[in-house]
GUVEX-239731 format. One line per 8 residues: number of its first residue (from 0); their letters; for each residue x, y, z of N, C-alpha, C, O. Coordinates in steps of 0.05 Angstrom, whole numbers, plus 32768, in hexadecimal, padded with zeros to 4 digits. Atoms other than C-alpha are relative to their C-alpha. Example, Ala and Ser with C-alpha at 12.3 -4.5 7.8 and 13.67 -1.06 7.14 Angstrom:
2
0 = as = 8012,7FE8,8000,80F6,7FA6,809C,8012,8018,8000,8027,8018,800D ~ 7FF0,7FE8,7FFF,8111,7FEB,808F,7FF1,8016,800E,7FFB,802C,8012;
***
This chain:
224
0 = xxxxxxxx = 8013,8008,8010,79E6,8606,8571,8006,7FE4,7FF4,7FF4,7FD4,7FEE ~ 7FFA,8020,800C,7A0F,85C6,8556,7FFF,7FEB,801A,8008,7FD4,8016 ~ 8006,8012,7FE2,79FF,85A6,85A6,7FDC,7FFD,7FF8,7FD0,7FE9,8001 ~ 801B,7FFE,8001,79B7,85B2,8592,7FF3,7FEA,7FE4,7FDF,7FDC,7FE0 ~ 7FFE,8008,8024,79BA,8597,854A,8002,7FE0,800A,7FF2,7FCE,8004 ~ 7FF7,8020,7FFE,79DC,8554,8565,7FE9,7FF4,8015,7FE5,7FDB,8015 ~ 800D,800C,7FF4,79A7,854E,859C,7FEA,7FFD,7FE9,7FE2,7FE5,7FE7 ~ 8017,800B,8008,7970,8551,856C,8005,7FE9,7FE5,7FF6,7FD9,7FDA;
8 = xxxxxxxx = 7FFB,8017,8015,7992,8529,8538,8002,7FE4,8012,7FFB,7FD1,8003 ~ 800A,8010,7FF2,7991,84F5,8570,7FEB,7FF0,7FFF,7FEA,7FD8,7FF9 ~ 801E,8003,7FF6,7946,84F8,8581,7FF8,7FF5,7FE0,7FE8,7FE4,7FD9 ~ 8011,800A,8029,7939,84EF,852C,800D,7FE5,8000,8001,7FD4,7FF4 ~ 7FF0,800E,8011,796D,84BE,8528,7FEF,7FDC,8012,7FF0,7FC5,800A ~ 800B,801A,7FF3,7942,848E,8564,7FE9,8001,7FF4,7FE1,7FEA,7FF4 ~ 8017,8003,800B,7903,849C,8542,7FFD,7FF2,7FE5,7FEB,7FE2,7FE0 ~ 8001,8014,8018,790D,8481,8501,8012,7FE8,8000,8010,7FDA,7FEC;
16 = xxxxxxxx = 7FFB,801A,8002,793A,8446,8515,7FEE,7FEC,8009,7FEC,7FD5,8001 ~ 801C,800F,7FEC,78FC,8432,8546,7FEF,7FFB,7FED,7FE6,7FE4,7FEA ~ 8013,8012,8012,78CD,8434,850C,800E,7FF1,7FEE,8002,7FDC,7FE8 ~ 7FF1,8011,8013,7901,8417,84DA,8000,7FDF,8005,7FFC,7FCC,7FF5 ~ 7FFF,801E,7FFC,790D,83D8,8508,7FE2,7FFD,8008,7FDF,7FE4,8007 ~ 8018,8006,7FFF,78C8,83D5,8515,7FF7,7FF0,7FE9,7FEF,7FD9,7FEA ~ 800C,800C,801B,78B8,83CC,84CC,800B,7FE5,7FFA,7FFF,7FD1,7FF2 ~ 7FEF,801F,800B,78EF,8394,84BF,7FED,7FE6,8005,7FE7,7FD2,7FF7;
24 = xxxxxxxx = 800D,8021,7FF4,78C8,8368,84F5,7FE7,8001,7FE9,7FF1,7FF1,7FD8 ~ 801B,8004,8008,7888,836A,84D0,7FFD,7FED,7FE3,800B,7FE9,7FCE ~ 8003,8010,802A,7871,8341,8490,7FFA,801E,7FF7,7FF0,8032,8001 ~ 7FFF,7FE3,8009,787F,836E,8456,7FFF,7FEE,7FE2,8002,7FD5,7FE3 ~ 8000,8001,801C,787B,8368,8406,801E,8010,7FF9,8026,8025,8003 ~ 7FE6,7FE8,8009,78C1,837F,83E4,8005,7FF3,7FEE,7FF8,7FDF,7FE6 ~ 7FF4,8007,8019,78EE,8379,83AC,801D,8004,7FFE,8024,801A,8005 ~ 7FDD,8000,800A,793C,8372,839B,800B,7FF4,7FE8,800B,7FDD,7FDF;
32 = xxxxxxxx = 7FFB,8006,801B,7958,837E,835F,8022,7FFB,8006,8031,800B,8012 ~ 7FE4,8005,7FFF,799C,835D,835B,8010,8002,7FE3,800C,7FF5,7FCE ~ 7FF2,7FF6,8017,79CB,837B,832B,801E,7FF3,8003,802E,7FF7,8016 ~ 7FE1,8018,8001,7A0B,8349,831A,8019,8012,8001,802D,8009,800B ~ 7FE4,7FF7,8004,7A3F,837F,830C,7FFE,8015,801C,8009,802C,801B ~ 8002,7FEB,7FE7,7A2C,83A1,835A,8004,7FE5,8015,7FFE,7FE8,802D ~ 7FFB,801A,7FEB,7A41,8352,837A,8021,7FFB,8004,802B,7FEB,8014 ~ 7FE3,8006,7FFA,7A88,8354,8376,800E,7FE3,7FEE,8024,7FDA,7FF4;
40 = xxxxxxxx = 7FF7,8020,8017,7A92,8310,833D,800F,800F,7FF9,8008,8027,7FF6 ~ 7FEF,7FFF,8010,7AD3,8314,8321,7FF5,7FF7,7FE1,7FE1,7FE9,7FDA ~ 800C,800D,8019,7AD2,830C,82DA,8004,7FE3,7FEF,801A,7FD9,7FF1 ~ 8002,8018,8004,7AC6,82CD,82B9,7FF6,7FE7,8018,7FFB,7FCF,8017 ~ 7FFD,800D,7FED,7AB1,82B7,82FB,7FE5,7FEA,7FFB,7FD5,7FF2,7FEA ~ 801A,8012,8006,7A78,827B,82FB,7FF6,8002,8012,7FFE,7FFA,8028 ~ 8011,7FFC,7FE6,7A3D,8292,831F,7FFD,7FEA,801D,8000,7FED,8036 ~ 8001,8014,7FE5,7A32,8253,8348,7FE4,7FFF,800C,7FD0,7FFF,7FFE;
48 = xxxxxxxx = 8020,7FFC,7FF0,79F6,8257,8383,800C,8016,800E,8023,801A,8014 ~ 7FF5,7FE7,7FE7,79F6,8295,83AD,7FE6,800D,8009,7FD3,7FFD,8008 ~ 8018,7FF2,7FEA,79BE,82C4,83D3,7FF6,801D,7FE8,8004,8031,7FE2 ~ 8006,7FDF,8008,799C,82FD,83AD,7FFA,8013,8013,7FFE,802C,8014 ~ 800E,7FF0,7FE3,797C,830D,83EF,8005,7FF3,8011,7FF5,7FE1,8015 ~ 7FF3,800B,7FEF,79A6,82F7,8426,7FE8,7FF1,8015,7FDC,8003,8022 ~ 8014,8009,7FE5,7972,82C9,845B,7FE6,7FFD,7FED,7FD6,7FED,7FF5 ~ 801A,7FF8,8015,7937,82DC,841C,7FFD,7FE7,7FE7,7FF0,7FD4,7FE1;
56 = xxxxxxxx = 8000,800E,801E,794B,82C6,83DB,8012,7FF3,7FF6,8025,8002,7FF2 ~ 7FE5,8009,8004,797C,8294,83C4,8002,7FF7,7FE2,7FF0,7FF3,7FD1 ~ 8011,800D,802B,798A,827B,837A,8020,7FEA,8002,8036,7FED,800C ~ 7FE7,8010,8011,79B4,823F,835D,7FFD,8002,7FEB,7FE6,8007,7FE2 ~ 7FF5,800A,8025,79D0,8233,8315,8006,7FE9,7FFC,8013,7FDB,800B ~ 7FFB,801C,8011,79D2,81F7,82E8,800F,8005,7FE7,800D,8019,7FD9 ~ 7FEE,8006,801C,79FF,81E6,82AF,7FE5,7FF5,7FE7,7FE3,7FFF,7FD1 ~ 801A,8012,8009,79C0,81BD,8293,8014,7FF0,7FE5,8029,7FE5,7FEA;
64 = xxxxxxxx = 7FE8,8016,8020,79E8,8198,824E,8011,800D,7FF9,8021,8004,7FE9 ~ 7FEC,7FEB,8008,7A10,81D2,8248,8017,7FFC,800A,8016,7FF1,8020 ~ 7FE8,8007,7FF9,7A58,81CB,8250,800D,801C,800F,8023,801C,801A ~ 7FF4,7FE6,7FF1,7A60,8218,826C,7FE2,8008,8017,7FCB,800B,8011 ~ 800F,7FF5,7FF2,7A3E,822C,82A6,7FF5,801C,8004,8008,802B,7FFF ~ 7FFF,7FE7,8009,7A18,8273,82AA,801D,8012,8017,8020,8011,802F ~ 7FE2,7FF1,7FF6,7A5F,82A0,82B9,7FEE,8021,7FF9,7FDC,8028,7FEA ~ 8000,7FE9,8007,7A64,82E6,82C8,8012,800D,7FEE,8027,8000,7FEB;
72 = xxxxxxxx = 7FE8,7FF0,800F,7A8E,8319,8298,7FF7,801F,8007,7FE1,802A,8008 ~ 8007,7FE2,7FF0,7A9A,835F,82B3,7FFC,800F,7FF0,7FEF,8023,7FF7 ~ 8001,7FE8,8019,7A9C,8385,826F,7FE4,8005,7FFF,7FD1,7FF7,7FFA ~ 8020,7FEA,8004,7A65,83BC,8271,7FF9,7FF2,7FEF,8005,7FE9,7FDB ~ 8013,7FF2,7FDC,7A31,83B8,828D,800A,7FE6,8010,7FFF,7FE4,8026 ~ 8008,8016,7FE5,7A45,8372,82B1,7FEC,7FF3,7FFD,7FD6,7FF8,8007 ~ 801A,800F,8001,7A1E,833F,829E,8003,7FDA,800E,8018,7FD4,801B ~ 8003,8022,8000,7A0B,82E7,82A8,7FFC,7FFB,7FE9,7FE8,8003,7FDE;
80 = xxxxxxxx = 800D,800B,800E,7A10,82C5,8273,7FFC,7FED,8007,800A,7FE2,8019 ~ 8015,8020,7FFF,79DD,8286,826C,800D,7FFD,7FE5,8015,800F,7FD7 ~ 7FFC,8014,8014,79EE,8257,823A,7FF3,7FF4,7FF5,7FEB,7FE2,8004 ~ 8012,8012,800C,79C3,8235,8207,800F,7FE6,7FF8,8026,7FE6,7FF2 ~ 7FFC,8019,8015,79C4,81EA,81EC,7FF0,8003,7FE7,7FD9,7FFA,7FE7 ~ 8015,8009,8014,79A8,81EE,81AB,7FFA,7FE8,7FF2,7FED,7FE7,7FDD ~ 8009,8018,800D,79A2,81A8,819E,7FF0,7FF5,8016,7FEB,7FDE,8010 ~ 8015,800D,7FEF,7972,819A,81E2,7FF7,8014,800A,7FE5,800F,8019;
88 = xxxxxxxx = 8003,7FE7,7FF2,796C,81E0,81F7,7FFE,7FFB,8023,7FF2,8008,8034 ~ 7FF3,8006,7FE0,7981,81C7,823C,801B,800A,800C,802F,7FFE,8014 ~ 7FE9,7FF5,7FFC,79AC,8208,8249,8007,8006,801E,8004,7FF2,802C ~ 7FF5,7FFE,7FE8,79C2,821F,8287,7FE0,8012,800B,7FD0,801D,7FFB ~ 8011,7FF5,7FF7,798D,823A,82BA,8004,8008,801D,801B,8004,8025 ~ 8000,7FE7,7FE1,7987,8261,82FF,7FE0,7FF6,800D,7FCB,7FF8,7FFF ~ 8013,8006,7FF9,7954,8245,8330,8005,8012,801A,801B,8016,8024 ~ 7FFF,7FE6,7FF1,793B,827F,8366,7FEB,7FFB,8017,7FD3,7FF8,8014;
96 = xxxxxxxx = 8014,8011,7FED,7924,8268,83AD,7FFE,8010,8015,800F,801D,8021 ~ 8004,7FEE,7FEC,7905,8288,83DA,8006,7FEF,8023,8009,7FD7,8027 ~ 7FF5,8013,7FE0,7915,8276,842F,7FDE,7FFE,8006,7FCD,800E,7FFD ~ 8013,7FFB,7FED,78DA,8262,8457,7FF5,8012,8008,8000,8022,8018 ~ 800C,7FF0,7FF6,78AB,8288,845F,7FFE,8022,7FF2,7FFC,8037,7FFD ~ 7FF9,7FF3,8016,78B0,82B1,8423,7FEF,7FF2,7FE6,7FEA,7FDA,7FE6 ~ 8001,8010,8014,7893,82A7,83DB,8007,8019,7FF2,8008,8031,7FFA ~ 7FFB,7FEF,801E,78A5,82C6,8394,7FEE,800B,7FF0,7FE8,7FFC,7FDD;
104 = xxxxxxxx = 800C,7FF6,800C,787A,82F2,8379,8000,800D,7FDE,7FED,8007,7FCF ~ 7FF9,8001,8011,7897,830E,833D,801B,8004,7FF9,8028,8012,8009 ~ 7FE4,7FFE,8004,78DB,8309,8318,7FFB,8007,7FEA,7FEA,8001,7FD9 ~ 7FF0,7FEC,8024,78FE,8337,82DE,801B,8001,7FF6,802E,800A,8003 ~ 7FE0,800A,8010,793A,8328,82B3,8008,8011,7FF1,7FFD,8011,7FDB ~ 7FFA,7FE8,8010,795A,8365,8299,801B,7FF1,7FEB,8031,7FE8,7FF3 ~ 7FEB,800A,8017,7983,834D,825A,8016,8016,7FF1,8019,802E,7FF6 ~ 7FEB,7FEF,8018,79B5,836A,8227,7FF6,8004,7FE9,7FF4,7FEF,7FDC;
112 = xxxxxxxx = 800D,8000,8020,7999,837F,81E5,800F,7FF7,7FEC,8023,8003,7FE6 ~ 7FF1,8018,8016,79AD,8345,81AD,8007,7FF0,8017,8009,7FDA,800C ~ 7FF9,8019,7FF7,79C0,8319,81E4,7FE6,7FEF,800F,7FEC,7FDF,8021 ~ 8014,800E,7FFA,7975,82FD,81F2,7FFA,7FEC,7FF1,7FFE,7FEB,7FD9 ~ 800E,8012,8013,7952,82BE,81E7,7FED,7FF1,8009,7FDF,7FFD,801A ~ 8015,8013,7FEE,7922,8287,81FE,8004,7FF2,8012,8014,7FE0,8015 ~ 7FF8,8003,7FE4,791B,8280,823D,7FE3,7FEA,8005,7FCC,7FF0,7FFE ~ 8011,8011,7FF4,78F3,8240,825C,8001,800E,8021,8010,8020,8028;
120 = xxxxxxxx = 8004,7FF9,7FE3,78DB,8248,82A9,7FEF,7FEF,8006,7FDE,7FE5,7FF8 ~ 8014,800A,7FF2,78BD,8225,82E3,7FFF,800C,8016,8012,8016,8022 ~ 800D,7FF8,7FE0,7892,8238,8323,8004,7FEB,800D,7FFE,7FD7,8000 ~ 8003,800B,7FF2,789D,8213,8359,800C,7FDA,7FF4,8001,7FC7,7FFF ~ 7FFC,8015,8009,78BD,81D4,8335,7FF1,7FF4,7FE7,7FF9,7FDF,7FDD ~ 8016,8005,8018,7881,81D2,82FA,8007,8013,7FE3,7FFC,8027,7FD9 ~ 8001,7FFA,801F,7899,81DD,82B8,7FEC,8014,7FEB,7FD8,8009,7FE2 ~ 8018,7FEE,800A,7871,8216,8293,8001,7FF1,7FE4,8013,7FE5,7FD9;
128 = xxxxxxxx = 8008,800D,8020,7855,81FE,8250,8011,800E,7FEA,801C,8004,7FD6 ~ 7FF0,7FED,8016,7875,8233,822A,8013,8009,8003,801E,8003,8019 ~ 7FE2,7FF1,7FF7,78B0,825A,8227,7FFA,8020,7FF2,7FE9,8027,7FE1 ~ 800A,7FE5,7FFE,78B3,82A5,8227,8016,8012,7FF0,802E,800B,7FF3 ~ 7FEA,7FE9,800F,78DB,82DF,81FB,7FFD,801B,8008,7FE7,8025,8008 ~ 8005,7FEA,7FF8,78EC,8320,8212,7FF4,8012,7FF5,7FF2,8013,7FDD ~ 800A,7FE4,800F,78CB,8360,820A,8013,8015,8003,8013,8025,8015 ~ 7FE8,7FEC,8005,7908,8388,81F3,8014,7FF2,8007,8020,7FE3,7FF8;
136 = xxxxxxxx = 7FE9,8011,7FF8,793C,8371,8225,7FF5,7FF8,801E,8004,7FF6,8032 ~ 8000,8009,7FE0,7914,835D,8263,7FEA,7FE9,7FF9,7FDA,7FE4,7FE7 ~ 801F,801D,8008,78EA,831E,8270,7FF4,8005,8020,7FFF,800E,8035 ~ 800D,7FF9,7FE5,78BB,8323,82A7,7FE6,7FF3,800A,7FD4,7FF9,7FFA ~ 800E,8011,7FF0,788C,82F9,82D1,7FED,800C,8015,7FF7,8009,802B ~ 800F,7FF2,7FF0,7857,831C,82F8,7FE8,7FEF,8011,7FD6,7FE3,8006 ~ 801B,8009,7FF6,7828,8304,832D,7FFD,7FDF,7FFE,7FEC,7FD2,7FF2 ~ 8004,8020,8007,783C,82B9,8334,8006,7FFA,801D,8002,800F,802A;
144 = xxxxxxxx = 8005,800D,7FE1,7843,8294,837E,8013,7FEA,8000,800C,7FD6,800E ~ 7FEC,800C,7FF0,7883,8272,8380,800A,7FF6,801A,8021,7FFE,801E ~ 8000,8005,7FE3,7885,8256,83C9,8021,7FF1,8005,802E,7FED,8019 ~ 7FE7,801E,7FFF,78C4,8226,83B2,8017,800C,7FF3,802D,8013,7FFC ~ 7FDE,7FF7,8010,78F1,823D,8379,7FEB,8009,7FE8,7FD5,8000,7FE4 ~ 8003,7FFB,801A,78E7,8263,8338,8018,7FF6,7FEE,802E,7FF9,7FF9 ~ 7FEE,800D,8013,7911,8246,8302,8002,800E,7FE5,7FED,8014,7FDA ~ 7FFE,7FF2,8024,792A,8267,82B7,801C,7FF3,7FF3,8033,7FF9,7FF9;
152 = xxxxxxxx = 7FEF,8005,8011,7950,8247,8289,8008,800E,7FDF,7FF8,8016,7FCF ~ 7FFC,7FFE,801B,7971,8255,824B,7FF9,7FEF,7FE3,800C,7FE6,7FD6 ~ 8009,8017,8011,7949,822B,8216,8003,8006,7FDF,7FF3,7FFF,7FCD ~ 8000,7FFE,801D,795E,823E,81D6,800C,7FE9,7FF2,8021,7FDF,7FFA ~ 7FFC,8019,8009,7961,8205,81A6,8002,800E,7FD4,7FFA,8021,7FC6 ~ 7FFC,7FFE,8028,7972,8202,8151,8013,8014,8000,8021,801B,8013 ~ 7FE8,7FF5,8006,799D,822F,812B,8019,7FEF,8000,8019,7FD7,8006 ~ 7FEC,8008,8007,79E6,8229,811A,800D,8005,8015,8023,7FFC,8014;
160 = xxxxxxxx = 7FEE,7FFB,7FE4,79FE,8243,8165,7FF2,7FFF,800F,7FDA,7FFC,800A ~ 800A,8001,7FE6,79F1,8245,81A9,7FF6,8023,8008,8007,8034,8003 ~ 8002,7FE5,7FFE,79D1,8288,81BD,8002,8005,801B,8002,7FF0,8028 ~ 7FF7,7FF8,7FE3,79DE,82A8,8201,7FEA,800F,800A,7FDF,801D,7FF9 ~ 800B,7FF3,7FF1,79B2,82C6,8234,8017,8019,8013,8023,8011,8027 ~ 7FF4,7FF2,7FEA,79D7,8309,8253,7FF0,8013,8012,7FE0,8025,800B ~ 8017,7FF8,7FF2,79B8,831B,828E,800D,8017,8011,8021,8010,801E ~ 7FFC,7FE6,7FEE,79C4,8363,82B3,7FF7,8002,8019,800A,800A,8028;
168 = xxxxxxxx = 800D,8005,7FEA,799A,835D,82EE,7FE2,7FF0,7FFF,7FD2,7FEC,7FEC ~ 8017,8011,7FFF,7965,8333,830F,7FF7,800C,8015,8003,8011,802A ~ 8015,7FF6,7FE5,792B,834F,8337,7FEC,7FEE,8003,7FDE,7FE2,7FF2 ~ 8012,800F,7FFB,7905,832E,835C,7FE3,800D,801D,7FE8,801C,8030 ~ 801A,7FFB,7FF3,78BC,8337,8381,7FFE,7FF4,8017,8008,7FDE,8012 ~ 7FFF,8013,7FEC,78B3,8318,83C2,7FEF,8001,8018,7FF6,8017,8021 ~ 8007,8002,7FE5,788C,830E,8402,7FFC,7FF7,8011,8006,7FE1,800B ~ 8001,800B,7FE3,787E,82F5,844C,7FEC,7FF1,7FF8,7FDD,7FFF,7FEB;
176 = xxxxxxxx = 801F,800F,7FFC,7841,82BF,8449,7FFB,7FFA,8017,7FED,7FE7,801D ~ 800C,7FF8,7FD8,7837,82CD,8492,8010,7FDD,800E,800A,7FD3,8024 ~ 7FF7,8012,7FF1,7860,828D,849E,801D,8009,8019,8027,7FFC,802B ~ 7FE3,7FF2,7FF3,789E,82C2,84B8,7FF9,800C,8015,7FEB,8020,8014 ~ 8007,7FF1,7FEB,789E,82CE,84FF,8001,8019,7FFF,800E,8021,7FEB ~ 8002,7FE5,7FFD,7894,8314,850F,8015,8000,801D,8013,7FF2,8032 ~ 7FF1,7FFE,7FEA,78CC,8328,853C,7FFA,8017,8007,7FF1,8026,7FF6 ~ 8002,7FED,7FEC,78C8,835C,8574,8012,800D,8004,8018,800C,801C;
184 = xxxxxxxx = 7FEC,7FF8,7FF8,7903,8386,856F,8007,8016,8011,7FFE,802D,800E ~ 7FF9,7FE0,7FF2,7926,83B2,85A4,8005,8019,7FF6,8010,8020,7FE2 ~ 7FF9,7FE5,7FFE,7925,83F7,85B5,8028,8000,7FF3,8039,7FF2,7FFD ~ 7FE1,7FFE,8001,796F,8409,8595,8004,8010,8016,7FF4,801E,8023 ~ 7FFA,7FEA,7FE9,7998,8428,85C6,801A,800E,7FF2,802A,8004,7FE2 ~ 7FEF,7FEE,8005,79C5,846E,85C1,800F,8000,800E,800B,7FFE,8026 ~ 7FF1,7FF4,7FE7,7A03,847A,85DA,8015,8022,7FEC,801F,8028,7FD6 ~ 8006,7FF4,7FEB,7A0E,84B2,85F2,7FDD,8004,7FF7,7FD2,8000,7FE2;
192 = xxxxxxxx = 8023,7FF7,7FFB,79C0,84C5,8600,7FFC,801C,7FF9,800B,8030,7FF9 ~ 800A,7FE4,8010,7996,84F9,85E2,800E,8015,801E,800A,800F,8036 ~ 7FF8,7FE7,7FE8,79B9,853C,8610,8007,8012,7FEF,7FFD,8014,7FD8 ~ 7FF4,7FE9,8005,79E3,8577,8609,801D,7FFC,800D,8021,7FFA,8025 ~ 7FE0,8001,8002,7A33,8570,85FE,8007,8018,7FF8,7FFE,8029,7FE9 ~ 7FEA,7FE1,8002,7A6A,85A2,8607,8019,7FF6,7FEA,802A,8006,7FE3 ~ 7FE6,8002,800A,7A9C,857C,85DD,7FF3,7FEC,7FEA,7FDC,7FE6,7FED ~ 800C,800D,8017,7A91,854E,8599,8003,7FE4,800D,8016,7FDA,8018;
200 = xxxxxxxx = 800A,8022,7FFF,7A6F,8505,85A2,7FFD,7FF4,7FEE,7FF5,7FFE,7FDA ~ 8004,8012,8010,7A70,84C9,8582,7FEA,7FF4,8004,7FE7,7FEF,801C ~ 801A,8012,7FEF,7A29,84A2,8584,7FFF,7FED,7FEC,7FFF,7FED,7FD4 ~ 8008,801B,800F,7A1F,845F,8576,7FE6,7FF3,8007,7FDB,7FF3,801D ~ 8014,800C,7FFC,79E8,843B,8568,7FF6,7FDC,8003,7FF8,7FCE,7FEF ~ 7FFD,801F,7FFA,79D8,83EF,8584,7FE3,7FF8,8002,7FD1,8009,8003 ~ 8016,8017,7FFC,79A1,83BA,858A,8009,7FEC,8008,801D,7FDF,8001 ~ 7FF8,8020,7FF4,799B,837E,85B7,7FEA,7FED,7FF0,7FE5,7FD7,7FFB;
208 = xxxxxxxx = 800A,8013,800F,796B,8360,857B,8018,7FF4,7FF1,8025,8002,7FE1 ~ 7FEB,800B,8015,79A0,8330,855C,7FF0,8009,7FDE,7FD8,800C,7FD9 ~ 7FFE,7FFE,801B,79A8,833D,850F,7FED,801B,7FFD,7FE7,8023,7FE6 ~ 8015,7FE7,8000,797A,837B,851E,8015,8017,7FDD,802C,8018,7FD6 ~ 7FF0,7FF0,8012,798C,83AD,84E2,7FF7,8018,800B,7FE2,8016,8019 ~ 7FF8,7FEB,7FF2,7996,83F8,84F9,7FFE,8019,7FE6,800F,801E,7FD5 ~ 8002,7FE7,8016,7982,8433,84CC,8002,801D,800A,7FF2,8024,801C ~ 7FFE,7FE7,7FFA,7995,8478,84D3,8004,8013,7FED,8009,800D,7FD5;
216 = xxxxxxxx = 8002,7FE2,801A,7993,84C9,84B2,8009,800B,800B,8005,8003,8022 ~ 7FF8,7FF3,8001,79BA,84FC,84B9,7FEE,801E,7FFA,7FEE,8034,8005 ~ 800A,7FE9,8017,7993,8527,848A,7FE1,7FF5,7FFF,7FD2,8006,7FF5 ~ 8010,800D,800D,795B,84FE,8482,7FF8,7FED,7FE7,7FE2,7FE5,7FDD ~ 7FFB,800F,8016,796E,84DA,844F,800B,7FE5,8005,8023,7FE3,800C ~ 7FFF,801A,7FEC,7968,848C,8466,8021,7FF9,7FF6,802D,8000,7FE1 ~ 7FD8,8008,800A,79BB,846D,8468,7FF7,7FE6,8011,7FE5,7FE3,8021 ~ 7FFE,8016,7FE4,79C8,842C,848A,801F,8002,8007,8027,7FF5,801A;
***
């Protein structure tokens, strides 16, 4: 009975992997949620520059006219602090950059209650005419068309102290513009091949297409 299950699982592997790999090569719309506490930052680490989704969405950060740069603090829930300059409104900022062949269609910033402020933004380098305030703890931009960049900035001014913006996560909705080449993915190879075996077997999966992702499942729930 266990040998039959192995044969059936290998066949199911083949069907799921082939379908998934073909889907990866096609033009698609998708989203990525970047939770700062899950990125391995150390406490009080300056955020700097990096990737929200390697090869698709990157980011840069800037201090503006503030002395402090955007910095990660690990105390629950784990946030990045964006500092303001109440004198001129030129606080910390992040610029989100899609790779060639992609565009950003939506941005959602999730903040901490009591740690929100006015945010300025720009699409493809063009500043918006007005700033935004959150709905609760959420800043949201939908139906945008940023093929070069989306920038947001802590724009607080006035008062007796600089207000901080504490972000827990960023969600980016993006899609391919049609300039991304469609890659034909090679059929995955299974070792050993499907069959009946009378001793325990170690099953390995490989693909000749460079950087291809192979998804597999033992019980119908996808895993990587």
